[in-house]
C-alpha positions in Angstrom: 0.2 0.1 0.1 3.1 2.6 0.5 3.0 5.6 2.3 -0.3 6.4 4.3 -1.8 9.7 6.2 -2.8 8.0 9.4 -5.5 9.7 11.8 -4.5 8.4 15.6 -5.3 6.2 17.2 -4.5 3.7 14.2 -6.4 0.7 16.5 -8.8 1.0 18.9 -7.8 0.5 22.5 -9.6 -2.0 24.3 -12.6 -1.5 26.2 -12.7 -2.8 29.5 -15.3 -2.4 32.5 -14.4 -0.6 35.6 -14.3 -2.8 38.7 -13.2 -3.3 42.0 -13.1 -6.4 44.0 -14.6 -5.6 47.4 -12.5 -7.3 50.6 -9.1 -8.2 52.0 -6.1 -10.2 49.9 -6.0 -13.8 50.7 -3.8 -16.6 49.8 -6.6 -19.2 50.1 -8.5 -19.5 46.5 -11.7 -20.3 47.2 -12.8 -22.6 44.0 -16.6 -23.7 43.3 -16.4 -26.7 41.8 -19.1 -29.2 39.8 -17.6 -32.3 38.9 -14.3 -31.2 37.1 -15.7 -28.0 36.3 -14.3 -24.8 38.6 -15.4 -21.3 38.9 -13.0 -18.8 40.4 -14.9 -15.5 41.0 -14.8 -12.0 42.8 -11.3 -12.8 44.8 -8.4 -10.9 45.6 -5.4 -13.4 46.2 -1.8 -12.8 46.7 0.9 -15.4 46.4 -1.9 -18.2 46.2 -1.3 -21.5 44.5 -4.6 -22.8 42.7 -4.2 -26.5 41.8 -6.1 -27.6 38.8 -5.1 -31.1 38.9 -9.0 -32.1 39.6 -10.2 -29.8 37.0 -10.9 -29.9 33.0 -11.8 -26.2 33.2 -11.4 -23.3 35.1 -13.2 -20.0 34.7 -11.6 -16.8 36.3 -14.0 -14.2 36.6 -14.1 -10.6 38.0 -10.6 -11.5 40.3 -7.6 -9.8 40.8 -4.5 -12.2 41.4 -1.4 -11.0 42.3 1.7 -13.4 42.4 -0.3 -16.4 41.9 0.5 -19.9 40.5 -1.3 -22.1 38.8 -0.3 -25.4 39.1 -1.7 -27.2 36.0 -2.4 -30.6 34.7 -2.4 -31.5 31.1 -5.7 -30.9 29.4 -6.8 -28.2 32.0 -8.6 -25.4 30.2 -8.7 -21.7 31.3 -11.3 -18.9 30.7 -10.5 -15.4 31.6 -12.8 -12.6 31.8 -13.1 -8.9 33.6 -9.8 -9.6 35.5 -6.8 -8.5 36.8 -3.4 -10.8 36.6 -0.2 -9.7 38.0 3.4 -10.7 38.1 1.7 -14.8 37.7 3.2 -17.6 36.0 0.4 -19.0 33.3 2.9 -21.3 31.5 2.2 -24.0 29.8 -1.6 -23.3 30.3 -4.3 -24.1 27.6 -6.4 -20.7 27.7 -9.7 -20.7 25.8 -10.8 -17.0 26.2 -9.2 -13.9 27.9 -11.9 -11.0 27.5 -11.8 -7.5 29.5 -8.3 -8.4 31.3 -5.3 -7.1 32.2 -2.4 -9.5 32.3 0.5 -7.2 34.1 4.2 -8.9 33.9 2.6 -12.4 33.6 4.7 -15.2 32.3 3.6 -16.7 29.2 5.9 -19.4 28.5 4.5 -22.3 26.1 0.9 -20.7 26.7 -1.6 -22.2 24.3 -3.9 -19.7 22.9 -5.0 -21.9 19.7 -8.4 -21.0 18.7 -9.1 -18.7 21.6 -10.8 -15.6 21.8 -9.3 -12.5 23.1 -10.8 -9.6 23.4 -10.6 -5.8 25.5 -7.3 -7.1 26.6 -3.8 -5.7 27.4 -0.8 -7.5 28.2 1.6 -4.9 30.0 5.5 -6.2 30.5 4.6 -10.0 29.9 7.1 -12.3 28.7 5.7 -14.5 26.0 8.0 -17.0 24.5 7.1 -20.1 22.6 3.2 -19.3 22.8 0.9 -20.7 20.6 -1.7 -18.0 19.1 -2.5 -20.1 15.9 -6.3 -19.8 14.6 -6.6 -17.6 17.4 -9.0 -13.9 17.3 -7.4 -10.9 18.7 -9.8 -8.0 18.8 -9.0 -4.5 20.8 -5.7 -6.0 22.5 -2.8 -4.0 23.2 0.9 -5.0 24.1 2.9 -2.9 26.1 6.7 -3.4 27.1 6.5 -6.9 26.3 9.2 -9.4 25.2 7.7 -11.7 22.4 9.7 -14.5 21.2 9.3 -17.2 18.7 5.2 -16.8 19.0 2.9 -18.6 16.5 -0.2 -16.8 15.1 -0.8 -19.1 11.8 -4.1 -18.5 10.3 -4.9 -16.2 13.3 -7.2 -12.9 12.9 -6.1 -9.3 14.1 -8.2 -6.5 14.3 -7.0 -3.3 16.4 -4.0 -5.1 17.6 -0.9 -2.8 18.9 2.7 -3.4 20.0 4.2 -0.5 22.1 7.5 -1.1 23.3 7.8 -4.3 22.4 10.5 -6.7 21.4 9.1 -9.1 18.8 11.8 -11.6 17.7 10.7 -14.6 15.6 7.0 -13.7 15.3 5.4 -15.9 12.8 2.3 -14.0 11.2 2.0 -17.0 8.3 -2.1 -16.8 7.1 -2.5 -13.9 9.4 -5.4 -11.9 8.6 -5.0 -8.2 9.9 -7.3 -5.1 10.1 -5.4 -1.6 11.8 -2.3 -3.9 13.6 0.2 -1.1 14.7 3.7 -2.2 14.7 5.0 1.4 15.0 5.9 0.7 18.7 8.0 -2.4 18.3 11.3 -1.6 19.6 12.8 -4.5 17.3 10.3 -6.4 14.6 11.4 -9.6 13.6 8.9 -11.1 11.6 8.5 -14.9 9.9 6.2 -16.7 7.7 5.8 -12.8 5.8 3.6 -13.0 3.0 1.1 -10.3 2.2 0.9 -7.1 5.0 -2.4 -6.1 4.3 -3.6 -4.4 7.6 -0.1 -4.0 9.3 1.6 -0.7 10.0 5.1 0.2 10.4 7.2 3.2 10.5 9.4 4.2 8.1 12.8 4.0 10.0 11.2 0.1 10.7 11.7 -0.8 7.0 15.4 -1.2 6.7 15.1 -4.0 9.6 12.3 -5.6 7.3 14.1 -5.2 3.8 15.4 -8.8 3.7 12.0 -10.4 4.5 10.5 -8.2 2.3 12.8 -9.3 -0.5 12.6 -12.5 -0.1 8.7 -12.6 -0.1 9.2 -10.4 -3.4 11.3 -12.9 -5.1 14.2 -10.3 -5.0 18.0 -11.4 -4.8 20.2 -9.1 -3.3 24.1 -9.3 -3.8 25.7 -10.4 -0.7 29.3 -8.7 -1.2 30.9 -10.6 2.0 
């Protein structure tokens, strides 16, 4: 598409409801369970351990979790809604959806978002490494101050997604369908699986780093003088 004139903001920001969780902080989670389905709602937890061993699915709704560890078992699915998750380890979890959430300082190593809906959610200072976004749908999602490495987003749908002050390395966007995806805030942008980039926006200075990848897609041979 070439050079364009942008009306800011290019991508719409997350739309999250303002809510507060009453009561004191606790390190003892109260999980309401029905067979192997669990629900955690309206709780403020600090330095708690949530055991998922007996659950096939856990729904976390309107909670504030701080420094919480989720001890996962293989196959446990997690649903997040209208919650704040700070400094917690969500690595290797299977996340079905995250709506109207804020994840701050979260560790997301090998976290599986494949096929998930992520809407009106912010990722602030998170580490996403070897995470899976294949076939997911992201709508009004903001990444800020995140380290993103080897993230697989094959076949995903991105709509109104921003990356501000983020480092992106080996970010696979193969077959991604994009609408208003703003990469201008990336301190480093390393993309793989690059095809057409309709819907993505970069700054002029970022083109130099992307030139080898764009040349490869275009079938352009470049003389290597070394």
